[in-house]
C-alpha positions as CSV (number, residue, x, y, z in Angstrom):
1,M,1.9,12.9,13.8
2,R,-1.6,11.7,12.8
3,P,-2.2,11.1,9.0
4,S,-4.1,13.8,7.2
5,L,-6.1,14.0,4.0
6,Y,-5.2,17.7,3.6
7,I,-2.9,18.6,0.7
8,P,-0.8,21.7,1.4
9,P,-1.1,24.1,-1.6
10,A,1.7,25.2,-3.9
11,R,3.9,28.0,-2.6
12,L,4.1,30.7,-5.3
13,Q,5.9,33.8,-6.2
14,W,4.2,36.1,-8.6
15,Q,5.8,38.1,-11.4
16,G,2.8,40.1,-12.6
17,Q,0.2,37.5,-13.6
18,E,2.7,34.7,-14.0
19,P,3.3,32.3,-11.1
20,L,6.6,30.7,-10.2
21,A,6.8,27.6,-7.9
22,S,8.9,28.5,-4.9
23,D,9.8,24.9,-4.1
24,Y,11.1,24.2,-7.6
25,D,12.3,27.6,-8.7
26,D,10.5,27.0,-12.0
27,I,7.7,28.6,-14.0
28,Y,4.3,27.1,-14.8
29,F,4.2,28.4,-18.4
30,S,6.4,30.3,-20.7
31,R,6.1,34.0,-20.4
32,G,4.1,35.5,-23.3
33,S,3.8,32.3,-25.2
34,G,2.3,29.8,-22.7
35,L,-0.8,29.1,-24.8
36,E,1.1,28.6,-28.1
37,E,3.7,26.4,-26.5
38,S,1.1,24.1,-24.8
39,R,-0.9,23.8,-28.0
40,Y,2.2,22.8,-29.9
41,V,3.8,20.5,-27.4
42,F,0.8,18.6,-26.1
43,L,-2.1,19.0,-28.5
44,E,-0.3,18.9,-31.9
45,N,2.3,16.3,-30.9
46,N,-0.3,14.0,-29.6
47,H,-2.1,14.5,-33.0
48,L,-5.2,15.9,-31.5
49,P,-8.0,16.3,-32.5
50,Q,-7.4,13.8,-35.3
51,R,-7.0,10.9,-32.9
52,W,-10.3,11.4,-31.0
53,R,-12.4,11.5,-34.2
54,G,-14.7,8.6,-34.3
55,C,-14.1,7.6,-30.7
56,D,-17.0,7.3,-28.3
57,C,-14.7,8.0,-25.4
58,F,-11.1,9.5,-25.4
59,T,-8.9,9.6,-22.4
60,I,-6.0,12.0,-21.7
61,A,-3.8,11.8,-18.6
62,E,-1.4,14.6,-17.5
63,T,1.4,14.8,-14.9
64,G,1.1,18.2,-13.3
65,F,-2.2,20.0,-13.4
66,G,-0.6,23.3,-12.4
67,T,-2.5,26.3,-13.6
68,A,-5.0,24.1,-15.6
69,L,-3.7,25.6,-18.9
70,N,-3.4,22.3,-20.7
71,F,-6.8,21.2,-19.6
72,L,-8.5,24.5,-20.6
73,L,-6.8,24.4,-24.0
74,T,-7.9,20.8,-24.5
75,W,-11.4,21.6,-23.5
76,Q,-11.5,24.5,-25.9
77,L,-10.3,22.3,-28.8
78,W,-12.8,19.6,-27.8
79,R,-15.7,22.1,-27.9
80,E,-14.6,23.2,-31.4
81,Q,-13.8,19.8,-32.9
82,A,-15.6,17.0,-31.0
83,E,-18.8,15.4,-32.3
84,S,-22.0,15.3,-30.4
85,G,-22.2,12.3,-28.0
86,Q,-18.4,11.9,-27.6
87,Q,-16.9,11.7,-24.1
88,L,-13.6,13.2,-23.0
89,H,-11.9,12.1,-19.8
90,F,-9.1,14.4,-18.8
91,I,-7.1,13.0,-15.8
92,S,-4.5,15.1,-14.1
93,V,-2.2,14.5,-11.2
94,E,-1.0,17.3,-8.9
95,G,1.1,16.9,-5.8
96,H,1.0,20.7,-5.0
97,P,-2.4,22.1,-6.1
98,L,-3.0,25.8,-6.4
99,T,-5.6,27.3,-4.1
100,A,-8.7,28.5,-5.8
101,D,-7.6,32.1,-5.4
102,D,-4.2,31.4,-7.0
103,L,-5.8,29.5,-9.8
104,S,-8.2,32.4,-10.5
105,R,-5.3,34.8,-10.6
106,A,-3.2,32.6,-12.9
107,T,-6.1,31.8,-15.4
108,A,-6.9,35.6,-15.6
109,A,-3.8,35.8,-17.9
110,W,-5.8,34.1,-20.7
111,P,-8.9,36.1,-21.7
112,E,-9.9,33.6,-24.4
113,L,-10.2,30.8,-21.9
114,Q,-12.0,32.8,-19.2
115,S,-15.5,31.3,-19.7
116,L,-14.0,27.8,-19.3
117,A,-11.8,28.9,-16.4
118,E,-14.8,30.3,-14.5
119,Q,-16.6,27.0,-14.8
120,L,-13.5,25.2,-13.5
121,L,-13.2,27.6,-10.6
122,A,-16.8,27.1,-9.6
123,A,-16.3,23.4,-9.3
124,Y,-12.6,23.3,-8.1
125,P,-12.3,20.7,-5.4
126,K,-11.2,21.1,-1.8
127,L,-7.5,20.4,-1.2
128,V,-7.7,16.9,0.1
129,S,-5.8,13.9,-1.3
130,G,-7.5,11.4,-3.5
131,T,-9.7,11.4,-6.6
132,H,-12.0,14.3,-7.6
133,R,-14.2,14.0,-10.6
134,I,-15.9,17.0,-12.1
135,H,-18.4,17.0,-15.0
136,F,-18.7,19.8,-17.5
137,G,-20.8,20.3,-20.6
138,D,-19.7,19.1,-24.0
139,G,-19.2,15.5,-22.6
140,V,-16.1,16.6,-20.7
141,S,-15.1,15.0,-17.3
142,L,-12.1,16.2,-15.4
143,T,-10.5,13.8,-12.8
144,L,-8.0,15.4,-10.5
145,L,-5.7,13.1,-8.5
146,F,-4.2,15.1,-5.6
147,G,-1.1,13.4,-4.4
148,E,2.4,12.3,-5.3
149,V,2.4,11.4,-9.0
150,S,3.6,7.7,-9.1
151,S,1.5,6.8,-6.0
152,A,-1.6,8.5,-7.4
153,L,-1.3,6.8,-10.8
154,S,-0.8,3.4,-9.1
155,T,-4.4,3.8,-7.7
156,L,-5.9,4.7,-11.1
157,Q,-7.9,2.3,-13.3
158,A,-8.0,3.7,-16.9
159,K,-6.8,3.1,-20.4
160,V,-5.0,6.3,-21.5
161,D,-5.0,7.3,-25.2
162,A,-2.7,10.3,-24.8
163,W,-0.3,11.6,-22.1
164,F,0.8,15.1,-21.4
165,L,4.1,14.9,-19.4
166,D,4.2,18.4,-17.9
167,G,5.9,18.5,-14.6
168,F,8.6,21.0,-13.7
169,D,12.0,20.7,-15.3
170,P,13.5,17.3,-14.7
171,A,16.7,18.9,-13.4
172,K,14.6,20.8,-10.7
173,N,12.1,18.0,-10.0
174,P,13.9,14.7,-10.4
175,A,11.6,12.9,-8.0
176,M,8.8,13.1,-10.5
177,W,10.7,12.1,-13.6
178,C,11.5,8.5,-12.5
179,E,11.3,4.9,-13.5
180,P,8.1,4.2,-11.4
181,L,6.3,6.9,-13.3
182,Y,7.2,5.6,-16.7
183,Q,6.4,2.0,-15.7
184,Q,3.0,3.1,-14.4
185,M,2.3,5.1,-17.5
186,A,3.0,2.0,-19.7
187,K,0.6,-0.1,-17.6
188,L,-2.2,2.5,-18.0
189,T,-1.6,3.2,-21.8
190,A,-4.0,1.9,-24.4
191,P,-2.5,0.2,-27.5
192,Q,-1.0,2.9,-29.8
193,G,-1.4,5.4,-27.0
194,T,0.9,8.4,-27.3
195,F,2.8,10.9,-25.2
196,A,4.4,14.3,-25.6
197,T,6.6,16.4,-23.4
198,F,8.5,19.7,-23.6
199,T,11.8,18.1,-22.4
200,A,14.3,16.2,-24.4
201,A,16.4,15.1,-21.5
202,G,18.3,11.8,-22.2
203,K,17.3,10.3,-18.8
204,V,13.6,10.9,-19.6
205,R,14.0,9.4,-23.1
206,R,15.8,6.3,-21.8
207,G,13.3,5.8,-19.0
208,L,10.3,5.9,-21.4
209,Q,12.1,3.5,-23.8
210,S,12.8,1.1,-21.0
211,A,9.1,1.1,-20.1
212,G,8.2,0.1,-23.7
213,F,7.5,3.4,-25.4
214,E,8.8,4.2,-28.9
215,V,10.4,7.7,-28.5
216,Q,11.1,10.4,-31.1
217,K,13.0,13.6,-30.8
218,V,11.3,16.4,-32.7
219,K,11.6,20.1,-33.0
220,G,10.8,22.0,-29.8
221,F,8.7,25.1,-29.5
222,G,10.2,28.5,-30.2
223,K,13.8,28.7,-29.0
224,K,13.8,25.2,-27.6
225,R,15.7,23.0,-30.0
226,E,14.1,19.6,-29.2
227,M,11.3,17.8,-27.4
228,L,10.1,14.2,-27.0
229,R,7.0,12.4,-28.3
230,G,6.2,8.8,-28.8
231,R,3.8,5.9,-28.6
232,L,3.3,2.5,-27.0
233,P,3.1,0.0,-29.8
234,Q,1.0,-2.5,-27.8
235,A,-0.7,-2.6,-24.4
236,L,1.3,-4.2,-21.7
237,K,-0.1,-7.2,-19.8
238,S,0.0,-6.4,-16.1
239,L,-0.4,-9.0,-13.4
240,S,-3.3,-8.2,-11.1
241,K,-2.6,-8.1,-7.4
242,A,-6.2,-9.2,-6.7
243,P,-7.7,-11.1,-9.7
244,W,-10.8,-11.8,-7.6
245,F,-11.6,-8.1,-7.8
246,E,-11.0,-7.7,-11.6
247,L,-14.0,-6.0,-13.2
248,A,-16.1,-7.4,-16.0
249,K,-15.1,-6.2,-19.4
250,P,-17.6,-4.1,-21.4
251,E,-19.8,-6.5,-23.3
252,F,-21.5,-4.3,-25.9
253,K,-20.6,-2.8,-29.3
254,A,-19.8,0.9,-29.2
255,D,-22.2,1.6,-32.1
256,S,-25.1,-0.5,-30.8
257,Q,-28.4,0.6,-29.2
258,R,-27.6,-0.1,-25.6
259,Q,-30.6,-1.1,-23.5
260,A,-30.4,-1.1,-19.7
261,V,-33.1,-2.0,-17.1
262,V,-32.7,-0.5,-13.7
263,I,-34.8,-2.2,-11.0
264,G,-35.7,0.3,-8.4
265,A,-36.8,4.0,-8.6
266,G,-35.4,5.2,-5.3
267,I,-32.2,7.2,-5.0
268,A,-30.0,4.3,-6.1
269,G,-32.0,3.5,-9.2
270,A,-32.6,7.1,-10.1
271,A,-28.9,7.9,-9.9
272,S,-28.0,4.8,-11.9
273,A,-30.5,5.8,-14.7
274,Y,-29.1,9.3,-14.8
275,Q,-25.4,8.3,-15.0
276,L,-26.1,5.6,-17.6
277,S,-28.2,7.9,-19.8
278,R,-25.3,10.4,-19.8
279,R,-23.4,7.7,-21.7
280,G,-26.0,7.1,-24.3
281,W,-27.8,4.1,-22.7
282,Q,-31.5,3.7,-23.3
283,V,-32.8,3.1,-19.8
284,T,-36.0,1.5,-18.5
285,V,-36.7,1.9,-14.8
286,V,-39.0,-0.7,-13.1
287,D,-40.4,-0.3,-9.6
288,E,-43.1,-2.1,-7.7
289,H,-44.5,1.1,-6.3
290,P,-46.9,3.5,-8.1
291,A,-44.3,6.3,-8.3
292,P,-40.6,7.0,-7.7
293,A,-39.0,7.2,-4.2
294,Q,-41.8,5.4,-2.3
295,G,-39.5,3.2,-0.2
296,A,-36.6,4.3,2.0
297,S,-36.0,7.3,-0.3
298,G,-39.5,8.6,0.3
299,N,-38.9,10.6,3.5
300,P,-40.1,14.2,3.2
301,V,-36.7,15.5,4.0
302,G,-33.2,13.9,4.1
303,A,-29.7,15.1,5.0
304,F,-26.5,14.7,3.1
305,Y,-23.1,15.0,4.9
306,P,-19.8,13.1,5.0
307,A,-19.9,10.2,7.5
308,L,-16.3,10.1,8.8
309,S,-14.2,8.2,11.2
310,N,-11.1,9.6,12.7
311,G,-8.6,7.7,10.6
312,L,-7.7,7.0,6.9
313,S,-10.2,4.2,6.6
314,H,-12.0,3.1,3.4
315,Y,-15.1,4.3,5.2
316,S,-13.9,7.9,5.7
317,R,-12.2,8.2,2.3
318,F,-15.3,6.9,0.4
319,Y,-17.9,9.0,2.1
320,L,-15.7,12.1,1.9
321,S,-15.2,11.6,-1.8
322,A,-19.0,10.9,-2.3
323,F,-19.9,14.0,-0.3
324,L,-17.6,16.3,-2.3
325,Y,-18.8,14.8,-5.6
326,T,-22.5,15.3,-4.5
327,V,-21.9,18.9,-3.5
328,R,-20.3,19.6,-6.9
329,C,-23.2,18.1,-8.7
330,F,-25.7,20.0,-6.7
331,S,-23.9,23.3,-7.1
332,Q,-23.6,22.9,-10.9
333,W,-27.3,22.0,-11.2
334,Q,-28.3,25.0,-9.1
335,A,-26.0,27.3,-11.1
336,A,-27.8,26.0,-14.3
337,G,-31.1,27.0,-12.8
338,E,-32.3,23.5,-11.9
339,S,-34.5,23.0,-8.9
340,F,-34.3,19.5,-7.4
341,G,-35.4,19.9,-3.8
342,L,-32.2,21.3,-2.2
343,L,-33.6,23.1,0.8
344,G,-30.6,24.4,2.7
345,K,-27.0,24.1,3.7
346,G,-25.1,23.6,6.9
347,L,-25.1,20.6,9.3
348,L,-24.0,20.3,12.9
349,Q,-22.8,17.0,14.4
350,L,-23.0,17.2,18.2
351,A,-20.3,15.7,20.5
352,Y,-22.4,14.8,23.6
353,N,-19.8,12.5,25.3
354,D,-16.0,12.2,25.7
355,S,-15.8,9.4,23.1
356,L,-17.4,11.6,20.4
357,K,-15.2,14.6,21.4
358,K,-12.1,12.4,20.9
359,R,-13.4,11.1,17.6
360,Q,-14.2,14.6,16.3
361,R,-10.8,15.9,17.3
362,G,-9.4,13.1,15.1
363,I,-11.7,14.1,12.2
364,I,-10.5,17.7,12.4
365,E,-6.9,16.5,12.3
366,L,-7.7,14.3,9.4
367,L,-9.3,17.1,7.4
368,G,-6.6,19.7,8.3
369,D,-7.1,23.1,6.7
370,S,-9.4,21.8,4.0
371,A,-12.4,23.9,5.3
372,I,-14.7,20.9,5.0
373,A,-15.5,21.0,8.8
374,E,-15.1,23.3,11.7
375,A,-14.8,22.4,15.4
376,V,-17.4,24.5,17.3
377,S,-18.2,25.2,20.9
378,A,-21.8,25.0,22.3
379,Q,-22.0,28.8,21.9
380,Q,-20.9,28.6,18.3
381,A,-23.2,25.7,17.7
382,T,-26.0,27.8,19.0
383,E,-25.1,30.7,16.6
384,Y,-24.9,28.4,13.6
385,S,-28.1,26.5,14.3
386,G,-30.2,29.4,15.6
387,I,-31.4,27.2,18.5
388,V,-29.8,26.9,22.0
389,Q,-27.4,24.0,22.0
390,Q,-26.0,22.4,25.1
391,Y,-23.1,20.6,23.2
392,G,-20.5,21.7,20.7
393,G,-19.3,19.5,17.9
394,L,-18.5,19.7,14.2
395,F,-20.1,22.1,11.6
396,F,-20.1,21.2,7.9
397,P,-20.9,24.3,6.0
398,Q,-21.5,22.5,2.6
399,A,-23.7,19.7,4.0
400,G,-27.4,20.2,4.1
401,W,-30.9,18.8,3.6
402,L,-33.2,18.2,0.6
403,D,-36.3,16.6,-0.6
404,P,-35.4,13.1,-1.7
405,T,-38.5,12.6,-3.8
406,K,-37.8,15.7,-5.8
407,L,-34.1,14.7,-6.3
408,C,-35.2,11.2,-7.5
409,A,-37.8,12.8,-9.9
410,F,-35.1,15.2,-11.2
411,L,-32.6,12.5,-11.9
412,L,-35.2,10.3,-13.6
413,Q,-36.5,13.2,-15.7
414,Q,-32.9,14.1,-16.7
415,S,-32.3,10.5,-17.7
416,G,-35.2,10.4,-20.1
417,A,-35.9,6.8,-18.8
418,T,-38.9,4.8,-19.7
419,H,-40.7,3.8,-16.5
420,H,-42.8,0.8,-15.5
421,Y,-44.3,1.5,-12.1
422,N,-46.6,-0.9,-10.2
423,T,-44.5,-3.6,-11.7
424,T,-42.8,-6.5,-9.8
425,I,-39.9,-8.4,-11.4
426,K,-40.5,-12.1,-10.7
427,S,-37.2,-13.5,-12.1
428,L,-34.1,-12.7,-14.0
429,N,-32.8,-15.1,-16.7
430,R,-29.8,-14.8,-19.0
431,S,-30.2,-15.5,-22.7
432,E,-27.8,-15.4,-25.6
433,S,-28.9,-11.9,-26.5
434,G,-28.9,-10.5,-22.9
435,W,-31.3,-10.6,-19.9
436,R,-35.0,-11.5,-19.8
437,L,-37.0,-10.1,-16.9
438,A,-40.3,-11.7,-16.2
439,S,-42.7,-9.4,-14.3
440,D,-46.4,-9.4,-13.4
441,Q,-46.9,-7.0,-16.3
442,G,-45.1,-9.0,-19.0
443,E,-41.5,-9.5,-20.1
444,L,-38.6,-7.0,-20.5
445,A,-35.3,-7.5,-22.3
446,A,-32.0,-5.7,-21.8
447,D,-28.3,-5.9,-22.5
448,I,-27.6,-5.1,-18.8
449,V,-29.6,-5.1,-15.6
450,V,-28.8,-2.9,-12.6
451,M,-30.4,-4.1,-9.4
452,A,-31.0,-1.0,-7.2
453,A,-34.1,-2.1,-5.4
454,G,-33.0,-1.3,-1.8
455,D,-34.7,-3.6,0.6
456,G,-36.0,-5.7,-2.4
457,L,-32.5,-6.8,-3.4
458,L,-32.9,-10.2,-1.6
459,N,-36.0,-11.0,-3.7
460,F,-33.7,-12.1,-6.5
461,A,-32.0,-15.5,-6.5
462,Q,-28.7,-14.0,-7.8
463,N,-28.3,-11.8,-4.7
464,Q,-29.1,-14.5,-2.1
465,P,-25.4,-15.2,-1.3
466,L,-24.7,-11.5,-0.6
467,P,-24.7,-10.6,3.2
468,I,-27.3,-7.9,2.9
469,T,-29.2,-7.0,6.1
470,I,-32.6,-5.2,6.0
471,A,-33.0,-2.7,8.7
472,R,-36.2,-0.9,9.8
473,G,-36.2,2.8,10.5
474,Q,-39.0,5.1,11.7
475,I,-39.0,8.8,11.6
476,S,-41.3,11.3,13.4
477,L,-42.7,14.5,12.1
478,L,-43.1,17.4,14.5
479,A,-45.3,20.3,13.9
480,A,-43.2,23.5,13.8
481,S,-43.8,26.5,16.1
482,E,-42.7,30.1,15.3
483,Q,-39.7,29.5,17.7
484,S,-38.7,26.2,16.3
485,K,-38.6,27.7,12.8
486,K,-35.5,29.5,13.9
487,L,-33.6,26.3,13.4
488,Q,-31.4,27.1,10.4
489,C,-29.2,24.0,10.0
490,A,-29.5,20.2,10.2
491,V,-28.4,18.7,13.5
492,C,-27.1,15.1,14.0
493,H,-26.8,13.6,17.5
494,E,-27.8,10.0,18.3
495,G,-30.5,10.7,15.7
496,Y,-31.1,13.8,13.6
497,L,-33.2,16.9,13.5
498,L,-34.0,18.9,10.3
499,P,-35.2,22.4,9.9
500,A,-38.9,23.0,9.3
501,V,-40.2,22.2,5.8
502,D,-43.9,22.7,5.2
503,N,-44.3,23.6,8.8
504,Q,-42.9,20.4,10.2
505,H,-39.6,19.0,11.4
506,V,-38.3,15.6,10.6
507,I,-36.6,13.7,13.5
508,G,-35.1,10.3,13.3
509,A,-34.5,7.6,13.2
510,S,-35.0,4.3,15.0
511,Y,-32.9,1.3,13.8
512,A,-33.8,-2.4,13.9
513,A,-31.9,-4.9,11.9
514,N,-33.7,-7.9,10.4
515,D,-37.1,-6.3,11.1
516,L,-39.4,-6.0,8.2
517,D,-42.5,-4.6,10.0
518,H,-43.9,-1.6,8.1
519,Q,-46.3,-0.6,10.9
520,V,-45.8,2.5,13.0
521,R,-44.7,1.8,16.6
522,T,-45.4,4.0,19.6
523,R,-42.2,2.9,21.3
524,D,-40.1,4.0,18.3
525,R,-41.8,7.4,18.3
526,E,-41.0,7.6,22.0
527,H,-37.4,6.5,21.4
528,N,-37.0,9.3,18.8
529,L,-38.4,11.9,21.1
530,A,-36.4,10.8,24.1
531,R,-33.1,11.2,22.2
532,L,-34.1,14.6,21.0
533,Q,-35.0,15.7,24.5
534,A,-31.7,14.4,25.9
535,R,-29.5,16.1,23.3
536,I,-31.4,19.3,22.2
537,S,-33.7,19.9,25.2
538,H,-34.3,23.6,24.3
539,F,-35.7,22.6,20.9
540,F,-37.8,19.8,22.3
541,A,-39.6,22.3,24.5
542,L,-40.6,24.3,21.4
543,V,-42.6,21.7,19.5
544,K,-45.6,19.5,20.0
545,T,-45.4,15.7,20.5
546,P,-46.3,14.0,17.2
547,A,-49.6,12.1,16.8
548,P,-49.2,8.4,15.6
549,A,-50.2,9.5,12.1
550,N,-47.1,11.7,11.9
551,E,-44.6,8.9,11.5
552,R,-43.1,7.1,8.6
553,V,-41.4,3.6,8.4
554,G,-38.8,2.7,5.8
555,L,-36.7,-0.4,5.2
556,R,-33.0,0.0,4.2
557,A,-30.5,-2.4,2.9
558,T,-27.3,-2.4,4.8
559,T,-23.9,-4.1,4.8
560,Q,-21.5,-5.4,7.5
561,D,-18.9,-2.7,6.8
562,R,-21.5,0.1,6.2
563,L,-20.2,0.6,2.6
564,P,-22.4,0.2,-0.5
565,M,-22.1,-2.7,-2.9
566,V,-21.2,-1.3,-6.4
567,G,-20.3,-3.4,-9.4
568,P,-20.9,-6.6,-11.3
569,L,-22.5,-9.6,-9.5
570,P,-20.0,-12.4,-8.8
571,D,-20.7,-15.9,-10.2
572,Y,-20.9,-17.5,-6.8
573,H,-20.2,-21.0,-8.0
574,A,-17.1,-19.9,-10.0
575,Y,-15.8,-17.9,-7.1
576,T,-16.0,-20.8,-4.6
577,T,-14.4,-23.1,-7.1
578,D,-11.6,-20.8,-8.5
579,Y,-10.7,-19.3,-5.2
580,A,-11.2,-22.3,-2.9
581,T,-7.6,-22.2,-1.8
582,L,-7.3,-18.5,-1.1
583,H,-6.8,-19.3,2.6
584,H,-3.5,-21.1,1.6
585,G,-1.9,-17.8,0.7
586,R,-0.9,-18.6,-2.8
587,R,0.4,-15.9,-5.1
588,P,-2.3,-13.8,-6.8
589,E,-1.1,-14.6,-10.3
590,S,-1.8,-18.3,-9.8
591,Y,-5.5,-17.6,-9.8
592,P,-7.8,-16.8,-12.8
593,T,-9.6,-13.5,-13.3
594,A,-12.9,-13.2,-11.6
595,T,-16.0,-14.6,-13.2
596,H,-19.2,-12.6,-13.1
597,L,-22.8,-13.0,-14.0
598,H,-22.4,-11.2,-17.4
599,G,-24.4,-8.0,-17.6
600,L,-25.8,-8.1,-14.1
601,Y,-24.9,-5.3,-11.7
602,I,-25.8,-4.2,-8.2
603,L,-25.9,-0.8,-6.6
604,G,-27.2,-1.4,-3.1
605,G,-26.5,-1.4,0.6
606,L,-26.7,2.4,0.8
607,S,-28.4,2.2,4.2
608,S,-29.3,5.7,5.5
609,R,-26.5,7.4,3.5
610,G,-28.0,7.3,0.0
611,M,-28.4,11.1,-0.3
612,T,-24.6,11.3,0.1
613,S,-23.4,8.2,-1.7
614,A,-25.7,7.4,-4.5
615,L,-24.5,9.8,-7.2
616,L,-20.8,8.8,-6.9
617,S,-21.7,5.1,-6.6
618,A,-23.8,5.4,-9.8
619,E,-20.9,7.2,-11.6
620,L,-18.6,4.4,-10.6
621,L,-21.0,1.8,-11.8
622,A,-21.6,3.5,-15.1
623,C,-17.8,3.8,-15.7
624,Q,-17.4,0.1,-14.9
625,I,-20.1,-0.8,-17.4
626,N,-18.7,1.4,-20.1
627,G,-15.0,0.7,-19.5
628,E,-14.2,4.3,-18.7
629,P,-11.7,5.6,-16.2
630,L,-13.0,5.0,-12.7
631,P,-13.7,8.0,-10.3
632,L,-12.2,6.4,-7.2
633,E,-8.9,4.9,-6.2
634,Q,-8.4,1.2,-6.8
635,T,-8.5,0.4,-3.1
636,L,-11.9,2.0,-2.7
637,V,-13.2,0.4,-5.8
638,D,-12.2,-3.0,-4.3
639,A,-13.7,-2.0,-1.0
640,L,-17.1,-1.5,-2.7
641,N,-16.9,-4.7,-4.8
642,P,-20.0,-6.9,-4.2
643,A,-17.6,-9.9,-4.0
644,R,-15.6,-8.5,-1.1
645,F,-17.4,-10.5,1.6
646,L,-17.2,-13.7,-0.4
647,V,-13.5,-13.2,-0.9
648,R,-13.1,-12.4,2.8
649,D,-14.7,-15.7,3.8
650,L,-12.7,-17.6,1.2
651,K,-9.5,-16.2,2.7
652,R,-10.6,-17.4,6.1
653,G,-11.2,-20.9,4.7
654,H,-14.9,-20.9,5.3
655,F,-15.7,-22.8,2.1
656,Q,-13.4,-25.8,2.5
């Protein structure tokens, strides 16, 4: 059986509005007193809200999301008691998530939580394994880890201030209440971090004590005589399995005025400015062009969709996570009345040969019943697109197309960033107080610098060792006819075709690695048209051949593995010295922790997938900079690490 990302939902029995888990023969919350019990056990016995007062960021982790009761109660208390500017990260693991319909039915039992429950339901993720981050108002971020609890927590990077241990009864769910869980909890707990749980089972108490927690028995709720609570006196030192991928520690004081310079005002830079500003950073954006999104992000229309392979690769998992995160952000902004250039939904990927058909069958198996994609025949593809299609393929109902320049402008406006356009950074130099950026317009200073300059990344000496390739792409703009305007979804084949916007269709795009020519080429236009005619011949007959002026060239930064580079810049000299013997296969603990260029970060290599990947990449980067829980599994964070290619070469002995 092929591996699948789909997580089967919980099987429930209903007793009125109260669900019971069929697989565990146990209730999700106490009948008639669920709210009061959860408040007492988890909030009061973790000493909330007292413990988050004065904290810039407070992190809670929970085992068993269930009906979301604990999260909703915590969010309610946070709204009432937290101070402006504080951040709450609520992390919850669930191996058997409820469907959205079941969650809606369960939360209907608590009228006082309905407004919060409705916001949760509107953003509730698809049932696929992995990490799902959702942002709400009030500085609240929910991170749902769908998967087996011990395994899911082993992929998490966070420092947890308070734990809610809320799985089903240990006697009915012994697989969850186990030594690996307690050990993983201890590794993730901040100094003086606490826990609380409804159970007083001796096996649970002994397991937590063995992991290093101080454990107390205290009065239980209602008729329950006892429950457990406790704390971790000091953080445990854990040995890294990959010290070369250890991230830089935050280098700023929590109460300081934090200054960041972002180089680049395309989608990578705009997303970085937005995510940093949400955390209180004062951001300055610098770009050599006269306005935002003038480089590769300046196409009149762009598509966003999940780029997938037919297996559990880093590539598939990252782009699926990025796509789902992007869709959630777009949906929330639209619901709040924001307009940022989202033009339509629905994208069709054509399968025009046997190899693609096989690949797409694998993708459908990978996605299972998640409703992220649907396999369609040529007839169904015709119905979805509104234009006769000669091939079937995959249809992604939540994918779509947008105006990249409007999205970049929206993100920059939301960030409140100061901008310096028509400004070229000549050099970056580290000083005792931070970074100095020399430009043709003067000097800038910052605590941190994020390099998000797309094809301009290699203009900086610090990036020269990175294997970034610049690739040229040319799009063609076709005048729409009344018949071609019937196209109602984006279509990808060897290239892509987008519905009419301002009476023109965008088709693309050519690709030429290591080609920096900005001039429009007739042969590239002919290449785009020939692919369109071969794959969607009916549509090709409806439109006019573009004139040479109706073309646009962009340069994109790409990587060898087609994944972005997100994170701190490695100190090239230190890496080649400290890890010179990696090819000998010595134990990881024999190596020092990675050395970085302090305060210097990169978000680059987005290639042609920036509309899908930029927002989650920027969220990951901002969390790394601020020391917050990361929004991706550890393996994916490592797969995006800018040092990954250097480490690969060191392991192969290329630097002997």
